C-alpha positions as CSV (number, residue, x, y, z in Angstrom):
1,X,34.5,-78.5,-33.8
2,X,33.8,-79.1,-37.2
3,X,31.8,-81.4,-39.5
4,X,33.5,-82.7,-42.5
5,X,31.8,-84.2,-45.6
6,X,33.1,-85.9,-48.9
7,X,32.6,-82.8,-51.5
8,X,31.6,-84.9,-54.7
9,X,34.4,-82.7,-56.8
10,X,36.8,-83.7,-54.6
11,X,38.5,-82.2,-51.3
12,X,36.8,-82.1,-47.9
13,X,33.7,-80.0,-47.6
14,X,33.9,-77.9,-44.1
15,X,30.6,-76.7,-42.6
16,X,31.7,-73.3,-41.1
17,X,29.8,-69.8,-41.0
18,X,32.4,-68.1,-42.5
19,X,31.5,-69.8,-45.6
20,X,28.0,-69.4,-45.3
21,X,28.0,-66.4,-47.6
22,X,25.4,-66.4,-50.5
23,X,25.9,-66.5,-54.0
24,X,25.1,-62.4,-53.9
25,X,27.7,-61.7,-51.6
26,X,30.0,-63.6,-53.8
27,X,28.8,-62.0,-56.9
28,X,29.5,-58.6,-55.1
29,X,33.0,-59.6,-54.2
30,X,33.6,-60.4,-57.7
31,X,32.2,-57.0,-58.8
32,X,34.7,-55.3,-56.5
33,X,37.6,-57.2,-57.3
34,X,36.9,-56.7,-61.0
35,X,36.2,-52.8,-60.6
36,X,40.0,-52.5,-58.8
37,X,41.4,-54.5,-61.5
38,X,40.4,-51.8,-64.0
39,X,43.5,-50.2,-64.8
40,X,41.7,-48.0,-67.6
41,X,38.8,-46.2,-68.2
42,X,36.1,-47.6,-70.0
43,X,33.2,-46.0,-71.9
44,X,29.6,-46.1,-70.9
45,X,28.7,-49.5,-73.0
46,X,31.8,-51.2,-71.4
47,X,30.8,-49.8,-68.1
48,X,27.1,-51.2,-68.1
49,X,28.1,-54.3,-69.9
50,X,30.8,-55.1,-67.0
51,X,29.6,-53.5,-64.1
52,X,26.0,-53.9,-64.6
53,X,23.3,-51.0,-64.0
54,X,24.1,-48.5,-61.7
55,X,22.5,-47.7,-58.0
56,X,20.2,-45.1,-58.0
57,X,18.7,-43.7,-54.6
58,X,14.8,-43.4,-55.2
59,X,13.6,-40.1,-53.3
60,X,10.3,-40.5,-51.0
61,X,7.9,-37.7,-51.3
62,X,4.8,-37.0,-48.8
63,X,1.5,-35.7,-50.6
64,X,-0.1,-33.2,-48.4
65,X,-3.0,-32.3,-51.0
66,X,-2.1,-28.8,-51.5
67,X,2.0,-29.2,-51.7
68,X,4.6,-32.5,-51.7
69,X,7.4,-32.4,-49.6
70,X,10.0,-34.6,-48.7
71,X,9.2,-37.2,-46.3
72,X,12.7,-36.6,-44.6
73,X,11.8,-32.7,-44.2
74,X,8.2,-33.7,-43.1
75,X,9.8,-36.1,-40.6
76,X,12.0,-33.3,-39.1
77,X,9.2,-31.0,-39.1
78,X,6.8,-33.1,-37.4
79,X,9.3,-34.2,-34.9
80,X,10.4,-30.8,-34.1
81,X,6.7,-29.3,-33.6
82,X,6.3,-32.4,-31.0
83,X,9.2,-31.9,-29.2
84,X,9.1,-28.2,-28.5
85,X,5.1,-28.8,-27.9
86,X,6.6,-31.7,-24.9
87,X,8.8,-29.5,-23.6
88,X,6.7,-26.2,-23.9
89,X,4.0,-28.6,-21.6
90,X,7.1,-29.9,-19.5
91,X,8.4,-26.7,-18.5
92,X,4.6,-25.2,-18.2
93,X,4.3,-28.2,-15.5
94,X,7.2,-27.1,-14.0
95,X,6.3,-23.7,-13.5
96,X,2.8,-24.4,-11.8
97,X,4.2,-27.3,-9.7
98,X,7.0,-25.2,-8.4
99,X,6.0,-23.1,-5.0
100,X,6.4,-19.2,-6.2
101,X,7.7,-16.3,-3.8
102,X,5.5,-13.2,-4.5
103,X,7.3,-10.1,-4.3
104,X,4.6,-8.4,-2.6
105,X,4.2,-4.7,-2.3
106,X,5.9,-2.9,0.6
107,X,3.9,-2.7,3.7
108,X,1.9,1.0,3.6
109,X,4.0,3.2,5.6
110,X,2.3,4.9,8.5
111,X,1.2,8.3,7.2
112,X,-0.6,6.1,4.5
113,X,-2.1,4.1,7.4
114,X,-3.0,7.0,9.5
115,X,-4.6,8.5,6.3
116,X,-6.7,6.2,5.8
117,X,-8.2,6.3,9.6
118,X,-8.2,9.9,9.5
119,X,-10.5,9.9,6.7
120,X,-12.8,7.7,8.6
121,X,-13.4,10.7,11.1
122,X,-15.6,12.6,8.2
123,X,-17.5,9.6,7.8
124,X,-18.7,9.3,11.8
125,X,-19.0,13.1,11.2
126,X,-21.9,13.1,8.9
127,X,-25.3,14.5,9.3
128,X,-28.6,13.7,7.3
129,X,-29.2,10.7,5.6
130,X,-26.4,8.1,5.5
131,X,-25.3,6.3,2.8
132,X,-24.9,2.6,2.8
133,X,-21.7,2.2,2.8
134,X,-20.8,4.7,5.8
135,X,-18.7,1.9,7.4
136,X,-19.3,3.8,11.1
137,X,-21.6,1.0,12.4
138,X,-22.7,3.3,15.5
139,X,-23.4,5.7,13.6
140,X,-27.2,6.5,11.6
141,X,-29.5,8.7,9.7
142,X,-30.1,11.9,11.8
143,X,-31.0,15.8,11.9
144,X,-33.5,14.9,9.0
145,X,-35.9,18.2,9.3
146,X,-32.7,20.6,9.4
147,X,-34.0,23.8,7.6
148,X,-37.3,22.3,7.1
149,X,-39.6,23.9,9.7
150,X,-38.3,27.4,8.9
151,X,-40.1,30.0,6.7
152,X,-37.2,31.5,5.0
153,X,-37.4,32.0,1.6
154,X,-34.1,31.4,-0.1
155,X,-33.8,27.9,1.7
156,X,-36.1,25.1,2.3
157,X,-33.6,22.0,3.2
158,X,-30.7,22.0,5.5
159,X,-30.3,18.6,5.7
160,X,-26.7,17.2,5.5
161,X,-23.2,18.3,6.0
162,X,-21.6,17.6,8.4
163,X,-21.1,18.2,12.8
164,X,-18.3,20.3,13.8
165,X,-16.7,18.4,16.7
166,X,-18.2,16.5,19.6
167,X,-21.3,18.2,19.2
168,X,-24.3,18.4,16.8
169,X,-23.9,22.2,15.4
170,X,-23.2,22.8,11.8
171,X,-20.4,25.7,11.5
172,X,-20.5,26.8,8.3
173,X,-17.2,28.6,8.8
174,X,-14.5,25.5,9.7
175,X,-16.7,23.2,7.6
176,X,-15.8,25.2,4.4
177,X,-12.1,25.9,5.1
178,X,-12.1,22.2,5.9
179,X,-13.3,21.2,2.5
180,X,-11.1,23.8,0.7
181,X,-8.2,22.0,2.5
182,X,-9.3,18.6,1.4
183,X,-9.6,19.9,-2.1
184,X,-6.3,21.4,-2.2
185,X,-4.7,18.1,-1.1
186,X,-6.9,16.2,-3.5
187,X,-5.3,18.3,-6.9
188,X,-2.0,18.4,-5.8
189,X,-1.8,14.7,-4.3
190,X,-4.6,13.0,-6.6
191,X,-1.8,9.8,-7.3
192,X,-1.1,9.4,-3.9
193,X,-4.4,9.0,-2.7
194,X,-4.9,6.8,-5.4
195,X,-1.9,4.9,-4.5
196,X,-3.4,4.6,-1.1
197,X,-6.9,3.4,-2.1
198,X,-8.6,6.5,-1.0
199,X,-9.3,8.6,-4.1
200,X,-12.5,8.3,-4.4
201,X,-13.5,8.0,-0.9
202,X,-11.9,11.7,-0.6
203,X,-14.1,12.8,-3.1
204,X,-16.9,11.8,-1.6
205,X,-16.4,13.3,1.6
206,X,-15.6,16.3,-0.1
207,X,-19.0,16.2,-2.6
208,X,-20.7,15.8,0.9
209,X,-19.7,18.8,2.4
210,X,-20.2,20.8,-1.1
211,X,-23.6,19.4,-1.8
212,X,-24.8,20.8,1.7
213,X,-23.0,24.2,1.4
214,X,-25.0,24.5,-2.2
215,X,-27.8,24.4,-0.1
216,X,-27.1,27.4,2.3
217,X,-28.2,30.3,-0.2
218,X,-29.8,30.4,-3.6
219,X,-27.0,28.8,-5.9
220,X,-29.4,29.4,-8.9
221,X,-29.1,33.0,-8.8
222,X,-26.3,35.6,-10.2
223,X,-26.8,37.7,-6.9
224,X,-28.0,37.0,-3.5
225,X,-28.3,38.9,-0.5
226,X,-28.2,36.4,2.4
227,X,-26.9,32.7,3.2
228,X,-27.6,30.3,6.0
229,X,-24.2,30.3,8.5
230,X,-24.9,27.8,11.1
231,X,-27.7,25.1,12.2
232,X,-28.4,24.7,15.8
233,X,-26.7,26.6,18.8
234,X,-24.6,26.3,21.6
235,X,-25.2,28.8,24.0
236,X,-25.3,27.8,27.9
237,X,-24.2,31.3,29.4
238,X,-26.0,32.8,31.6
239,X,-27.5,29.6,33.2
240,X,-29.6,29.0,30.2
241,X,-31.1,25.3,30.4
242,X,-32.9,25.3,27.0
243,X,-32.4,22.2,25.3
244,X,-29.5,22.8,22.6
245,X,-26.5,21.1,21.1
246,X,-24.3,21.8,24.2
247,X,-26.4,21.6,27.0
248,X,-27.8,18.2,26.0
249,X,-25.8,14.9,25.6
250,X,-27.5,13.0,23.0
251,X,-26.8,10.9,20.4
252,X,-27.8,12.9,16.9
253,X,-29.7,10.3,15.9
254,X,-31.9,10.8,19.4
255,X,-32.0,14.8,18.8
256,X,-35.6,15.9,19.2
257,X,-34.9,19.4,20.2
258,X,-35.4,22.7,18.0
259,X,-32.3,23.3,16.2
260,X,-32.4,27.3,14.9
261,X,-30.6,28.3,11.8
262,X,-28.7,31.5,12.0
263,X,-28.4,33.6,8.8
264,X,-26.6,36.5,7.7
265,X,-26.7,39.1,5.3
266,X,-23.0,41.1,5.7
267,X,-20.5,37.9,6.2
268,X,-17.8,38.6,3.7
269,X,-15.3,36.7,5.7
270,X,-18.1,33.1,5.5
271,X,-19.4,34.2,2.0
272,X,-15.8,34.0,0.4
273,X,-14.6,31.0,2.5
274,X,-17.6,29.0,1.2
275,X,-16.5,30.6,-2.0
276,X,-13.3,28.9,-2.1
277,X,-14.5,25.7,-0.7
278,X,-17.0,25.3,-4.2
279,X,-13.9,26.7,-5.9
280,X,-11.8,24.4,-5.3
281,X,-13.7,21.5,-5.4
282,X,-15.0,22.3,-9.0
283,X,-11.2,21.5,-10.0
284,X,-11.5,18.3,-8.1
285,X,-15.0,17.3,-10.0
286,X,-13.7,18.9,-12.9
287,X,-14.4,15.2,-15.0
288,X,-18.0,15.4,-14.2
289,X,-18.6,19.0,-16.4
290,X,-22.3,19.5,-15.0
291,X,-21.3,19.3,-11.1
292,X,-18.3,21.3,-11.6
293,X,-19.8,24.0,-13.6
294,X,-22.7,24.3,-10.9
295,X,-19.9,24.5,-8.2
296,X,-18.2,27.2,-9.9
297,X,-21.8,29.6,-10.4
298,X,-22.3,29.1,-6.7
299,X,-18.5,30.2,-5.9
300,X,-18.9,33.4,-8.3
301,X,-22.5,34.4,-6.5
302,X,-21.2,33.9,-3.1
303,X,-17.6,35.9,-4.0
304,X,-19.9,38.6,-5.3
305,X,-22.0,38.8,-2.2
306,X,-18.8,38.9,0.2
307,X,-17.7,41.7,-1.8
308,X,-20.4,43.5,-2.1
309,X,-22.2,43.3,1.3
310,X,-19.0,43.8,3.8
311,X,-19.0,42.6,7.4
312,X,-17.9,39.9,9.7
313,X,-19.8,37.3,9.8
314,X,-19.1,36.9,13.6
315,X,-20.4,40.4,14.5
316,X,-20.4,41.0,18.5
317,X,-22.9,39.4,20.1
318,X,-23.8,36.3,17.5
319,X,-23.2,32.8,18.4
320,X,-20.1,32.5,16.0
321,X,-18.4,35.4,18.4
322,X,-18.5,32.7,20.7
323,X,-17.3,29.3,18.8
324,X,-15.7,31.1,15.9
325,X,-14.8,34.1,15.6
326,X,-13.5,35.6,12.7
327,X,-11.0,38.7,13.6
328,X,-11.0,40.1,9.6
329,X,-12.3,39.0,6.3
330,X,-9.0,40.7,4.0
331,X,-7.4,37.1,4.1
332,X,-10.8,35.5,2.7
333,X,-10.6,37.8,0.0
334,X,-7.2,37.1,-1.1
335,X,-7.8,33.6,-0.6
336,X,-11.3,33.3,-2.5
337,X,-10.0,35.2,-5.3
338,X,-6.9,33.2,-5.7
339,X,-9.3,30.0,-5.5
340,X,-11.7,31.4,-8.0
341,X,-8.7,32.6,-10.4
342,X,-7.6,29.0,-10.7
343,X,-11.3,27.6,-10.9
344,X,-12.5,30.0,-13.7
345,X,-9.3,31.2,-15.5
346,X,-10.8,34.4,-15.0
347,X,-8.1,37.3,-14.6
348,X,-10.3,39.9,-12.4
349,X,-10.2,37.3,-10.1
350,X,-6.2,37.3,-10.0
351,X,-6.0,41.3,-10.1
352,X,-8.3,41.2,-7.2
353,X,-6.0,38.7,-5.3
354,X,-2.6,40.1,-6.2
355,X,-3.8,43.8,-5.2
356,X,-1.6,45.0,-2.7
357,X,-4.0,46.9,-0.6
358,X,-6.2,44.1,0.1
359,X,-2.5,42.2,0.9
360,X,-2.0,44.9,3.1
361,X,-5.5,44.6,5.1
362,X,-5.1,41.2,5.5
363,X,-1.5,41.4,6.9
364,X,1.0,40.6,5.0
365,X,3.3,43.6,5.8
366,X,3.1,43.8,9.2
367,X,3.8,40.6,10.7
368,X,3.0,39.6,14.1
369,X,2.8,36.9,16.7
370,X,0.5,35.0,14.4
371,X,1.9,35.4,11.1
372,X,2.6,32.6,9.1
373,X,-0.1,30.6,10.8
374,X,-2.8,29.0,8.6
375,X,-6.2,28.0,10.3
376,X,-9.7,28.2,9.8
377,X,-9.7,31.9,11.0
378,X,-6.7,33.2,9.2
379,X,-5.9,32.0,5.4
380,X,-3.3,34.7,4.3
381,X,-0.5,31.8,4.5
382,X,-2.3,29.3,2.4
383,X,-2.8,32.2,0.0
384,X,0.8,33.4,0.0
385,X,1.9,29.8,-0.8
386,X,-1.2,29.3,-3.2
387,X,-0.2,32.3,-5.4
388,X,3.6,31.5,-5.2
389,X,2.7,28.4,-7.1
390,X,1.7,30.5,-10.1
391,X,4.8,32.2,-9.9
392,X,7.1,29.1,-9.8
393,X,5.4,27.5,-12.5
394,X,3.7,30.2,-14.8
395,X,5.3,33.0,-14.3
396,X,2.7,35.3,-15.6
397,X,4.8,38.8,-15.0
398,X,3.3,42.3,-15.4
399,X,1.5,43.3,-13.7
400,X,1.3,40.5,-11.2
401,X,5.3,39.9,-11.1
402,X,5.4,42.5,-8.0
403,X,2.8,41.7,-5.5
404,X,3.6,37.9,-6.5
405,X,7.2,38.1,-5.8
406,X,6.5,39.7,-2.6
407,X,4.8,37.0,-1.6
408,X,7.0,34.2,-2.9
409,X,9.5,36.5,-0.6
410,X,7.2,35.8,2.1
411,X,6.0,32.2,1.6
412,X,9.8,31.9,2.2
413,X,10.0,33.5,5.5
414,X,7.1,31.9,6.9
415,X,8.7,28.8,6.2
416,X,11.8,30.0,7.9
417,X,9.8,30.4,10.7
418,X,9.2,26.6,10.9
419,X,12.6,25.8,11.7
420,X,14.1,25.5,14.9
421,X,16.8,27.8,14.3
422,X,14.6,30.8,14.2
423,X,12.6,31.7,17.3
424,X,9.4,33.1,15.9
425,X,7.6,30.1,18.0
426,X,9.0,27.9,21.0
427,X,8.8,24.4,21.0
428,X,8.0,21.8,24.0
429,X,10.6,19.7,25.2
430,X,8.9,16.8,23.3
431,X,9.6,18.9,19.9
432,X,6.1,20.3,19.5
433,X,6.3,23.9,18.1
434,X,3.5,26.3,19.6
435,X,1.8,28.0,16.8
436,X,-0.9,29.1,19.0
437,X,1.7,30.3,21.5
438,X,0.9,27.8,24.2
439,X,-2.8,28.2,24.1
440,X,-4.9,25.5,23.9
441,X,-5.7,22.9,21.1
442,X,-2.4,23.7,19.4
443,X,-2.5,20.4,16.8
444,X,-4.9,22.0,14.4
445,X,-2.5,24.6,13.6
446,X,0.5,21.9,13.7
447,X,-0.6,20.1,11.2
448,X,-1.4,23.1,8.6
449,X,2.1,24.2,9.0
450,X,3.3,20.4,8.1
451,X,1.4,20.6,5.2
452,X,2.3,23.9,3.9
453,X,6.0,22.8,4.4
454,X,5.6,19.6,2.7
455,X,3.7,21.2,-0.2
456,X,5.9,24.1,-0.6
457,X,8.9,21.6,-0.7
458,X,7.4,20.2,-3.4
459,X,6.7,23.2,-5.4
460,X,10.4,23.6,-5.0
461,X,11.5,20.4,-6.3
462,X,9.1,20.3,-8.9
463,X,10.5,23.8,-10.4
464,X,14.0,22.3,-9.8
465,X,14.8,24.3,-7.4
466,X,17.1,22.8,-4.6
467,X,16.1,24.9,-1.7
468,X,15.2,28.5,-0.5
469,X,17.0,30.9,1.7
470,X,16.7,32.1,5.2
471,X,19.0,35.3,5.1
472,X,22.3,34.7,3.4
473,X,21.8,30.6,4.4
474,X,20.8,28.2,2.3
475,X,18.5,25.0,3.1
476,X,17.4,22.5,1.2
477,X,13.9,21.2,0.5
478,X,14.6,18.0,2.5
479,X,14.6,20.3,5.9
480,X,11.0,21.2,5.2
481,X,9.9,17.3,4.9
482,X,12.4,16.7,8.1
483,X,10.1,19.7,9.6
484,X,6.9,18.2,8.8
485,X,8.0,14.7,9.6
486,X,9.0,15.5,13.1
487,X,5.5,16.9,13.7
488,X,3.1,14.3,12.5
489,X,5.4,11.6,13.9
490,X,5.0,13.4,17.3
491,X,1.1,13.4,17.0
492,X,1.3,9.8,15.6
493,X,3.0,8.8,19.0
494,X,6.7,9.9,19.0
495,X,6.2,12.4,21.7
496,X,7.4,12.2,25.7
497,X,3.7,10.5,26.7
498,X,4.3,7.9,23.6
499,X,0.5,8.6,22.8
500,X,-0.8,8.7,19.5
501,X,-3.1,11.6,19.4
502,X,-4.8,10.4,16.7
503,X,-8.0,7.8,18.0
504,X,-7.2,4.2,16.6
505,X,-3.8,4.7,15.4
506,X,-1.1,2.7,17.5
507,X,-2.0,1.0,20.6
508,X,-2.0,4.0,23.2
509,X,-4.3,6.4,22.3
510,X,-7.2,8.9,23.9
511,X,-10.1,6.6,25.1
512,X,-12.2,9.0,26.5
513,X,-12.9,11.6,23.3
514,X,-15.2,14.6,23.9
515,X,-17.6,13.1,21.3
516,X,-21.5,12.7,22.4
517,X,-22.2,9.7,19.7
518,X,-19.0,8.0,20.8
519,X,-19.4,7.9,24.4
520,X,-22.9,6.7,24.0
521,X,-23.0,2.9,23.4
522,X,-25.3,1.7,20.8
523,X,-28.4,0.2,22.2
524,X,-31.9,0.6,21.7
525,X,-32.4,2.8,24.6
526,X,-32.6,6.9,23.8
527,X,-31.5,8.9,26.3
528,X,-33.1,12.1,26.4
529,X,-31.2,15.9,26.9
530,X,-30.2,15.2,30.6
531,X,-30.3,11.4,30.1
532,X,-27.0,11.2,28.4
533,X,-24.9,13.2,31.2
534,X,-24.1,10.0,32.8
535,X,-22.2,9.0,29.7
536,X,-20.4,12.4,29.7
537,X,-19.4,12.5,33.1
538,X,-18.6,8.4,33.1
539,X,-15.2,7.6,33.8
540,X,-14.9,4.4,31.4
541,X,-13.6,4.4,27.9
542,X,-16.0,5.5,25.1
543,X,-17.7,2.4,24.1
544,X,-17.4,3.5,20.1
545,X,-14.2,4.3,18.9
546,X,-14.2,7.3,16.9
547,X,-11.3,6.1,14.2
548,X,-9.2,8.8,12.7
549,X,-10.5,11.8,15.0
550,X,-7.0,13.8,16.0
551,X,-7.8,15.4,19.6
552,X,-7.2,19.1,20.4
553,X,-3.7,17.7,21.9
554,X,-1.1,17.7,24.8
555,X,-0.6,21.6,26.6
556,X,2.6,23.6,26.3
557,X,4.4,20.9,28.5
558,X,3.6,17.7,26.3
559,X,0.5,16.7,29.3
560,X,-2.4,15.5,28.1
561,X,-5.3,14.5,30.2
562,X,-7.3,12.2,28.8
563,X,-10.8,13.1,30.1
564,X,-14.1,13.2,28.6
565,X,-15.2,16.8,30.0
566,X,-12.2,18.5,28.9
567,X,-12.7,19.4,25.7
568,X,-9.3,21.5,25.3
569,X,-7.3,18.0,25.2
570,X,-9.8,15.5,23.8
571,X,-12.3,17.2,21.5
572,X,-11.4,16.5,17.6
573,X,-12.7,19.4,15.0
574,X,-13.5,19.2,11.0
575,X,-10.9,21.6,10.4
576,X,-8.5,19.7,12.7
577,X,-9.1,16.4,10.7
578,X,-8.7,18.3,7.3
579,X,-5.0,19.5,8.2
580,X,-4.4,16.3,9.5
581,X,-5.5,14.6,6.2
582,X,-3.9,16.9,4.4
583,X,-0.3,16.8,5.6
584,X,-0.8,12.8,6.2
585,X,-1.0,12.7,2.2
586,X,1.6,14.8,1.5
587,X,4.1,13.0,3.3
588,X,3.0,9.3,2.4
589,X,4.2,7.3,-0.2
590,X,7.8,6.1,-0.9
591,X,8.8,9.4,-2.3
592,X,9.0,8.6,-5.9
593,X,5.6,11.2,-6.7
594,X,5.2,14.3,-6.0
595,X,2.6,17.2,-6.7
596,X,0.3,17.8,-9.7
597,X,1.8,20.3,-11.3
598,X,-0.8,21.2,-14.2
599,X,-4.2,20.2,-12.7
600,X,-4.9,23.2,-10.9
601,X,-3.9,25.3,-14.1
602,X,-7.0,23.4,-16.4
603,X,-9.0,26.3,-16.7
604,X,-6.1,29.2,-16.6
605,X,-5.7,30.5,-20.5
606,X,-2.1,30.5,-21.5
607,X,-0.5,33.7,-20.0
608,X,1.5,36.0,-22.0
609,X,3.0,38.8,-19.7
610,X,2.4,42.2,-20.5
611,X,5.0,44.6,-21.4
612,X,5.4,47.0,-18.7
613,X,4.1,50.7,-19.6
614,X,7.0,53.0,-20.9
615,X,9.2,54.9,-18.6
616,X,7.8,58.6,-17.8
617,X,9.7,61.2,-20.7
618,X,12.9,62.7,-19.6
619,X,12.9,66.2,-18.5
620,X,15.9,68.2,-18.4
């Protein structure tokens, strides 16, 4: 509905929203019509008169003090920053609040798990004042007077070191071999020890042993004439009832009987093995210059003594002959010479280790039923692998090439003898190789062979060699690793009895280990020499678990008797566990890391082969 009124000029007046335009709107419409009606160009004066002043946009600026910027740019910049900050905060909030699925490392393999336990055995075997972090709750400091009551002039203190097995005797011969094997494994596989979180632990174990060995002779002298070979005695023959380390069944912490020290002045095998242990350890501790040099000096002194005063340490009638009888010292000369060469770079040691006459006396050329079996008694197989390493990576040439090639070929033959196709050694029905031909305590030899096989396969791979020949047939390196795995797997439980022969690994393992400390409950009662016999003869499981101990092992029929008094089945040893540790670390990991090619050569100078001598002049 409209409202009408009378316009004083005549005509109706309609009040409508459409006619409510303002004067400004009408004026603007007229201007638009006038512009559209123009048919010819106008000059500036006419345009300004007719069209009025032109529209000008005012540019707006923001004064920031040091600079002046367009307000539009300023607004865009600030807005962009605020939006970016908001988005970043929003994304961060989402990331923080949304549950994340961590990609954790794969669980450790069985070899790594067993390695950690096998190293703990050495903690349980420590003699002397124990460190606070020893981590064996039922062990304490023991035998703190070893060597102190003796009137000898060259030693005043023999505290420390390791007990050999289930007794409290410290046999330097197998203990030195154990330290050499551990050092060798650390030198080759330090990255694997690191990955397992056990590198520092392994080095502590080695140092505990070498610190003690340095006490057994005058380590500051250049020349010596005797060394301490053993602490404690175990002879119970001829019905002797004198308290000693075999007759008594006591915790080491409770020992109150005398512990005699055995000395020797003609002990080439023992001294050369101790030299090998110190030399190998000097490479392990090369970053500790003062200690490494101390070890090298001791190794030199011992090796000189071994060469100057010839003789077996286990001469007829000695204590050592009953328990750790050495068959010869020639293998220790080759072994010790090789380690001293790596530790010092002095070519005179290499010349000695590669002397054909020495190798001949050591049995390198005649074979025999125990050829290729590495043990605390015979180091020839280890020395041959160790020197094959030199040929594979440094190839020193003349005058060493001929004997090094021989050692390399012999190493190949040894590796062939480990394979089931060859009949050098029998196997049990369960697959355990009989390196000691069915005699008791087989596992210590098996683990050494597993270590050598794995190590040699890693040598070949590092040298870009895919395998080796056994006669006309070529075998890939994986065959050696497979051999080592089957043997270690047998020890860890894949055997007819489904029993792990490493205490604490798996659920089914020996519970009656032949070991004094583990078999006596930790209580406040001190059992005397015979008082502990009730623990020895008990049919109950050991009250203390000797974690990581590899027992002596099954018989040739895969049989095993878990009986404490039968040490041929249930007694562990230092040398045996050292070989186990070496084999386990060699097999551990995901297979991406091999050996450390260079560390062992740290002290070896660059080798420039000497040209061979000219041929003899031709005679017609």
